[in-house]
TORDODREN-251429 format. One record per residue (C-alpha): residue in three letters; x, y, z. Coordinates in steps of 0.001 Angstrom, whole numbers, plus 500000, padded with zeros to 6 digits. Last residue first. Layout:
residues N
ALAXYZ
...
This chain:
residues 320
GLN386139720698752311
GLU386177717567750075
VAL382995715541750353
LEU382930711907751676
GLU379414710568751457
VAL378119707869753615
ARG375261705592752320
ARG371530704596752479
ASN370313705893749242
THR371210702806747284
ALA369310700620749810
ARG366341702807749384
GLY366438702365745638
PRO366763698496745888
GLU363811698569748394
THR361546700461745981
ARG359789703856746162
ASN362762705643747539
THR364086706299744070
ALA367702706559743485
VAL370521709132744231
PRO368622710731747083
ALA369937713994748579
LEU367365715039751250
PRO366803711590752803
GLY368794712299756032
ILE371152715290755561
GLY373666714468758400
SER376903716231758958
ALA380293715220760361
LEU383454717446759817
LEU386788715537759440
ARG390287716953759408
SER390043718033763049
SER389318714384763929
ASP393085713603763287
VAL392902709995762094
ARG394309707517764623
TYR392888704466762871
LYS390702702849765509
ALA389808705759767650
ALA389819708705765190
LEU388264706765762239
ALA385681705183764589
ALA384734708561766028
VAL384413710166762484
VAL382209707182761454
ALA380045707506764610
ASP379526711236763983
ALA378309710527760482
ARG375973707883761912
GLN374598710291764488
LYS374083712934761869
SER372058710464759676
LEU370031709372762573
ALA369027712955763536
MET367990713814759984
ASN366131710488759679
ALA364243711044762929
ALA363216714568761952
LEU362164713464758449
THR359868710842759853
GLY360234707106759025
VAL361378705527755746
ASN362842708253753578
ASP366209706557752936
THR369323707747754833
ASN372537709746754110
GLY375321710553756553
ILE377859713064755428
VAL381598713058756280
HIS382941716453755195
LEU386593715922754434
LYS390031717556754757
LEU392874716611752508
GLN396231718223753293
SER397972714990754335
ASN396831713102751338
ALA398308709544751656
SER397169709401755273
LEU393697710572754465
LEU393285707942751842
LYS394710705254754021
ALA392260706231756826
ILE389359705947754256
GLU390755702515753217
ALA390857701337756905
LEU387194702425757303
THR386196700299754402
ALA387901697134755810
ASP386572697839759338
SER382870698085758240
GLU382255694453759076
PRO382595695372762801
LYS379279697396762780
VAL379274701176763307
GLU376767702013766007
ALA374109704498764733
LYS370989702367764884
GLY367589702609763036
THR368315699478761154
ASP371753698004762125
PHE374628699990760698
PHE377250699181757999
ILE379969701154756274
GLY380782699624752930
TYR378590701790750841
VAL380696704940750342
ALA379808707651747920
ALA382764709877746897
HIS382885713689746523
GLY384609716501744764
THR383728715111741306
GLN387022714228739619
ALA389572714503742473
ILE387075713047745024
ASP386268710074742724
ASN389852709522742121
ALA390867709658745804
LEU388052707252746671
ALA389157704834743981
ALA392819705006745154
ALA391787704397748813
ASP390045701256748041
VAL386317700116748381
ARG385939696387747582
VAL383573695281744936
MET381264692429745736
GLY380444693706749181
THR376801694328748213
GLN374241692086746682
MET371738694356744988
PRO368433694839746773
LYS365480692590745757
LEU362475692797743523
GLU361951689650741529
VAL361409690618737923
VAL359927688147735475
VAL359819688839731682
LEU358019686492729361
TYR358046686980725615
THR355952684606723546
GLU356591684117719860
ALA355024682614716735
THR352501685369716199
ARG352547687753719149
VAL352294687047722903
LYS353652689489725431
VAL353800688588729113
ALA355014690755731964
ALA355560689337735433
TYR356342691435738542
VAL357303689806741830
ASP357324691661745213
GLY359558690560748039
ALA359888687686750563
ALA356726688585752345
GLY354808688584749133
THR353002690796746634
LEU352521689374743123
LYS352305691892740312
ALA350865691647736777
VAL351788692928733293
MET349800692007730210
TYR350226691889726486
ARG348392690602723369
MET349477691006719612
PRO346631690345717166
GLU347435687784714463
PRO349207688473711141
CYS351887690236713374
GLN355186690601711562
ILE353816690672708022
ARG350448691960708921
ASN351721695141710546
THR348819696616712555
VAL349656696098716349
CYS353357695553716638
TRP355660695895719602
TYR358492693963718014
GLY360760692279720648
PHE359649692609724203
ASP362952693472726096
ALA364535696357724111
THR361461697251722004
PRO361252696982718275
GLU358373698993716457
ASN356223697061713986
SER353438699574713905
ALA352852701803716854
ASP349384703204717736
GLY348955701693721169
CYS348223698409722941
ASP344452698852722337
ALA345249698476718601
ALA346024694741719049
SER345451693614722627
CYS345835695142726142
THR346548694573729713
PHE347787696558732661
LEU348280696100736425
THR346881692528736833
ARG347158691196740312
PHE349152687985740753
GLY347852685331743146
GLY348882682244741315
LYS345387681682739846
THR345577685171738287
LEU348981684214736730
ALA347707680966735440
GLN344549682452733998
GLN346586685215732130
TYR349195682701730888
ASN346478680466729495
ARG344622683406727969
PHE347815684458726149
VAL348401681122724596
GLU344781680733723408
LEU344534684412722106
THR347892684179720294
SER346510681080718421
ARG347866677515718601
ASP348770675309715633
SER352269676785715171
PRO353267675937718709
SER354927679108720194
VAL358655679928719924
TYR359550681028723517
VAL361503684032724774
LEU362444684245728424
ARG363856687286730200
THR364533686764733966
VAL365523689810735990
LYS366628689519739570
GLY366131693002741122
GLN365538696516740071
LEU362279697976738563
ARG361385700986736456
GLU357538701225735978
THR356383702358732530
LYS353622704608731203
THR352965706127727760
PHE355419703757726188
LYS357450705264723382
GLY357535705722719655
LYS354377707686719087
GLU352336705404721316
PHE353042702175723200
PRO350224701653725745
GLY350568701576729529
THR352394699570732215
PRO355541698870730205
ILE358292697359732482
ALA361484699419732640
ILE364315697198733553
GLU367262697261736093
ASP369576694300736808
PHE370552691996739548
GLU370896688157739337
LYS370537688295735618
VAL368890685515733627
SER368774685514729819
SER366721684486726764
LYS367087685893723199
PHE369806683280722259
ARG367745680612723998
ASP364682680885721787
PHE363046678232724066
GLU360447675932722705
SER356679675956723168
GLY354656672680723063
PRO353019673245726412
TYR352840677005727292
ARG355904677711729471
SER355798677518733301
ILE355609680452735610
LEU356840680494739301
PRO359867678290738822
HIS361036680345735680
ASP361795678020732800
LYS365520677477732347
VAL368491679404730971
GLU372061678721731843
GLN372733675130730704
ASN371152675724727233
VAL373205678936726860
ALA376406676874727163
ALA375134674253724783
GLN374213676966722197
VAL377658678506722422
ALA379288675068721943
ALA376892674235718971
VAL377788677625717389
SER381438676888717773
LEU381015673386716359
VAL379120674803713365
PHE381983677427712816
LEU384606674780713018
ALA382765672583710479
ILE382511675541708043
ALA386214676446708469
ALA387043672753707793
TRP384800672786704678
MET386394675866703382
SER389924674409703962
SER388963671209702180
ILE387630673275699230
LEU390862675309699029
LYS393041672129699157
SER391096670604696347
GLY391491673727694276
ASN395212673557694878
PHE395279670001693644
GLN393264670853690565
ASN395490673789689839
ARG398585671601690101
GLY397110668994687942
TYR396170671498685212
GLU399618672861685248
MET401085669364684735
């Protein structure tokens, strides 16, 4: 009787184990199916024929920041990189086993050149640096001498396409069995996704003495506050109403496009316009606000890219 009971318990245990395994397999399949729906070949650059997605390593972000290597990898870091912001597509392919890294790489190289891309940097094997089997965030193992990971020479290139709709960067790394393709389409971040509210402004000012405001809009080169700024202005008015002793510097900031004199004048005019709008529309006592303009003199991002310039165009609220 004891033997029968143990046999029964063992059968139940085995059944439970198989059920757990089946559930795990189904979960993995569900995740894989979800990823399959999200990641596709980039419309500008097709995969090498016969290659298959490594979908767990691939991703598409509508807005992200990435450092693209434009120089060799030496002593644990890249000697030169270019930091980019925009839509970032990271694709990893498993290469056909009967094709060399040279053949796969040359096909990408020719396709990019034919498509109007200008090569910024290219290397192969030891020319890519002195690292051995070093992992990098977006390009897997950056290996040049390790024969286990890279029995064939690793090959890499980065190229740039200049266009009216915005510049596009493409970086390709081909090593044994895998191809890494990163495409960055430069564009400013979509704004208006997070609403400015009085509590957040109050917290920033309490913690750091200032708050950056991006929800106040102007036409290029103009100082008239646009109607779509009303929601943000209302929150600033609410902040001042809830803190009767609070006085603020309203500081206009611009990018560096144009002359310094023009940007200094424009930033002051925009700060004046914000103060005037708060007083006229929301009955804020203008004596609690002091308008200033510092043009491009306090950037919080690079002015070399459009996303960076967009980040620098802002109004700062600074506690007096």
